[in-house]
Backbone bond lengths (Angstrom), bond angles and torsions (degrees), N, CA, C in turn:
res aa  C-N    CA-C-N  psi(-1)  N-CA   C-N-CA  omega(-1)  CA-C   N-CA-C  phi
1 M - - - 1.458 - - 1.517 111.54 -
2 G 1.330 117.88 -23.76 1.459 121.28 -178.26 1.520 112.77 -59.74
3 D 1.347 116.28 -44.19 1.455 119.54 179.63 1.526 111.62 -66.33
4 D 1.330 116.14 -39.49 1.458 120.27 178.55 1.518 110.73 -61.08
5 R 1.307 116.12 -41.25 1.465 120.97 -179.62 1.533 110.63 -63.77
6 A 1.338 116.31 -43.17 1.467 120.55 178.47 1.529 110.43 -64.46
7 D 1.330 116.68 -41.31 1.467 120.84 177.50 1.523 110.98 -61.32
8 I 1.315 116.17 -43.17 1.463 120.22 -179.78 1.527 110.41 -64.73
9 Q 1.336 116.66 -42.61 1.466 120.00 179.55 1.527 111.06 -63.76
10 Q 1.332 116.86 -41.88 1.460 119.34 178.66 1.527 110.90 -66.60
11 A 1.321 117.13 -41.29 1.467 120.75 178.40 1.526 110.59 -60.09
12 V 1.316 117.07 -43.15 1.466 120.88 179.07 1.522 110.37 -61.25
13 K 1.336 117.03 -44.38 1.476 120.40 179.08 1.532 111.00 -61.38
14 I 1.315 116.28 -43.69 1.466 120.51 -178.31 1.524 110.73 -66.50
15 Y 1.323 117.35 -46.68 1.465 119.70 -178.72 1.520 111.19 -66.83
16 K 1.321 116.25 -34.98 1.468 119.90 176.66 1.531 110.00 -64.99
17 A 1.323 116.22 -42.78 1.468 120.41 178.93 1.526 110.60 -63.75
18 L 1.322 117.11 -43.64 1.463 121.01 -177.57 1.527 112.54 -77.13
19 G 1.321 117.14 -10.92 1.462 121.35 178.30 1.513 113.30 -72.02
20 E 1.319 117.18 -12.15 1.470 121.86 177.86 1.535 106.81 -94.88
21 P 1.327 118.62 124.56 1.475 121.28 -173.15 1.528 115.04 -55.36
22 T 1.312 118.47 -39.39 1.471 119.66 -179.30 1.522 110.49 -66.21
23 R 1.319 117.24 -40.93 1.463 119.67 179.28 1.522 110.94 -66.50
24 L 1.321 117.64 -36.84 1.463 120.11 175.97 1.530 109.97 -63.20
25 K 1.322 117.31 -42.43 1.473 120.71 177.74 1.525 110.89 -61.32
26 I 1.329 116.68 -41.65 1.473 120.68 178.59 1.522 109.93 -61.65
27 A 1.325 117.35 -47.31 1.471 121.33 -179.58 1.526 110.81 -61.53
28 L 1.326 116.83 -43.35 1.470 119.95 178.69 1.527 111.07 -64.79
29 L 1.319 117.14 -40.68 1.463 121.16 177.48 1.524 110.49 -60.26
30 L 1.326 116.41 -43.53 1.462 119.95 -176.98 1.524 112.96 -75.01
31 T 1.316 118.72 -12.47 1.462 119.40 171.49 1.524 109.85 -79.18
32 Q 1.335 116.30 -25.73 1.467 121.32 179.59 1.536 111.77 -86.55
33 E 1.321 115.72 -39.82 1.466 121.15 -177.08 1.517 108.39 -127.75
34 R 1.309 116.17 114.29 1.462 120.60 -177.14 1.522 110.46 -86.19
35 N 1.319 114.65 157.10 1.464 122.80 172.74 1.525 113.52 57.71
36 L 1.306 116.21 55.19 1.459 120.82 174.66 1.519 109.11 -99.98
37 C 1.327 116.34 143.51 1.462 119.80 174.93 1.529 108.54 -89.66
38 C 1.311 115.59 170.21 1.463 122.15 -175.00 1.531 111.42 -55.56
39 S 1.321 117.21 -44.35 1.471 119.59 -177.88 1.535 111.43 -66.94
40 D 1.328 117.82 -35.37 1.470 121.04 176.47 1.529 110.73 -65.30
41 I 1.329 115.60 -43.47 1.466 120.21 178.96 1.525 109.47 -63.34
42 G 1.322 116.65 -45.61 1.461 121.51 179.03 1.510 112.19 -60.08
43 G 1.328 117.15 -39.49 1.457 121.43 178.43 1.514 113.00 -64.55
44 K 1.324 116.14 -34.46 1.461 119.88 -179.44 1.532 112.11 -80.20
45 L 1.340 116.91 -27.44 1.468 120.21 179.41 1.521 112.08 -89.12
46 E 1.314 117.16 -23.37 1.460 125.93 174.87 1.525 115.95 64.74
47 S 1.311 120.07 -54.48 1.456 120.96 -169.75 1.532 114.29 -93.92
48 V 1.336 117.81 20.52 1.459 120.86 -178.02 1.528 109.20 -115.09
49 A 1.334 116.50 125.07 1.468 121.52 178.14 1.531 109.36 -67.85
50 G 1.325 116.11 152.61 1.463 121.80 -177.13 1.511 114.15 -56.94
51 S 1.327 117.51 -44.92 1.465 119.82 -178.23 1.530 110.54 -68.54
52 T 1.316 116.66 -36.36 1.467 120.45 177.52 1.519 110.06 -67.06
53 L 1.315 116.40 -41.08 1.459 121.15 178.82 1.525 110.44 -62.07
54 S 1.317 116.95 -43.32 1.467 120.55 177.82 1.525 110.89 -59.11
55 H 1.310 116.84 -40.92 1.466 121.59 178.13 1.534 110.18 -62.38
56 H 1.327 117.07 -45.64 1.468 120.69 179.47 1.534 110.72 -62.40
57 L 1.324 117.10 -43.20 1.463 120.73 -179.85 1.529 110.87 -64.24
58 K 1.320 116.92 -37.69 1.470 120.67 177.52 1.530 110.41 -63.82
59 Q 1.321 116.93 -43.47 1.468 120.36 178.94 1.530 110.66 -60.09
60 L 1.321 116.68 -44.49 1.465 121.23 -178.52 1.535 111.66 -69.67
61 T 1.319 116.51 -32.80 1.463 120.75 177.64 1.523 110.45 -73.89
62 D 1.327 116.73 -43.51 1.467 121.27 -178.36 1.527 112.70 -61.88
63 C 1.329 117.40 -32.89 1.471 118.95 179.79 1.527 111.73 -82.91
64 G 1.335 117.26 -5.86 1.463 121.15 176.20 1.513 114.70 95.19
65 L 1.325 117.69 -1.14 1.458 120.22 -176.48 1.530 112.76 -75.36
66 L 1.330 116.61 -30.25 1.466 120.57 178.00 1.519 110.40 -113.05
67 N 1.311 114.66 144.20 1.463 121.88 168.99 1.514 107.09 -102.67
68 L 1.328 116.08 150.75 1.458 118.58 175.02 1.513 110.08 -127.42
69 R 1.325 114.07 153.14 1.463 121.75 179.03 1.512 106.93 -135.95
70 K 1.334 115.91 125.78 1.463 120.39 179.49 1.518 109.54 -92.56
71 D 1.331 114.42 136.29 1.459 121.41 176.77 1.523 106.65 -138.45
72 G 1.318 116.77 96.39 1.461 120.55 -174.48 1.513 109.71 67.63
73 T 1.315 116.23 -124.82 1.464 120.13 179.42 1.526 111.94 -92.01
74 Y 1.320 117.29 -2.54 1.462 121.19 -178.99 1.523 111.06 -96.17
75 I 1.321 115.21 146.66 1.455 122.25 173.40 1.522 106.90 -120.25
76 F 1.316 115.87 124.19 1.457 121.64 -179.65 1.525 109.38 -106.19
77 Y 1.324 115.62 139.18 1.464 122.45 -175.51 1.518 110.78 -116.26
78 C 1.322 115.04 146.00 1.464 121.37 171.63 1.524 107.72 -149.98
79 V 1.317 116.07 159.41 1.462 121.67 -179.48 1.531 108.97 -74.77
80 N 1.319 116.21 135.19 1.457 122.54 173.27 1.533 106.21 -75.36
81 Q 1.310 115.95 101.96 1.466 121.91 -173.04 1.531 112.52 -58.61
82 E 1.315 117.07 -40.45 1.462 120.92 -177.97 1.531 111.14 -64.51
83 I 1.328 116.26 -45.42 1.466 120.78 179.98 1.528 110.15 -68.04
84 A 1.331 116.88 -41.89 1.468 120.25 179.32 1.525 110.42 -62.40
85 Q 1.326 117.06 -42.09 1.470 120.57 179.79 1.523 110.95 -62.36
86 K 1.326 116.12 -38.72 1.467 120.41 -176.61 1.529 112.75 -75.93
87 Y 1.346 116.95 -43.86 1.458 120.16 -171.16 1.533 114.91 -108.75
88 A 1.313 117.35 -24.91 1.468 119.87 -175.27 1.526 110.85 -142.86
89 P 1.343 117.83 61.49 1.468 119.57 -177.84 1.535 113.85 -61.76
90 Y 1.321 116.20 -19.88 1.471 120.18 176.64 1.525 110.92 -55.03
91 L 1.313 117.31 -35.42 1.462 120.92 -178.26 1.523 112.29 -64.16
92 L 1.303 117.60 -26.32 1.459 121.45 -173.47 1.518 114.29 -92.35
93 K 1.323 117.09 2.18 1.473 120.28 -179.36 1.500 111.49 -76.01
């Protein structure tokens, strides 16, 4: 039952994160274009302030849906394919 409980908790975090329209747009964008930094994502979404975008990216990273890679002062984001396939296959269509 321990694994089931962890799966349920992770699923709840992911669905809660994707329940916010901006975060869903970010996740969908990152399924189309991999390895975007915060400023690239912000440029493509246009109407999201930088601090708000950082908050959304943190939520998506904390639930395991996004992976990040640091390169100097830049952080690049991409969708965790394994987690997306398991909990949110809609994103991969």
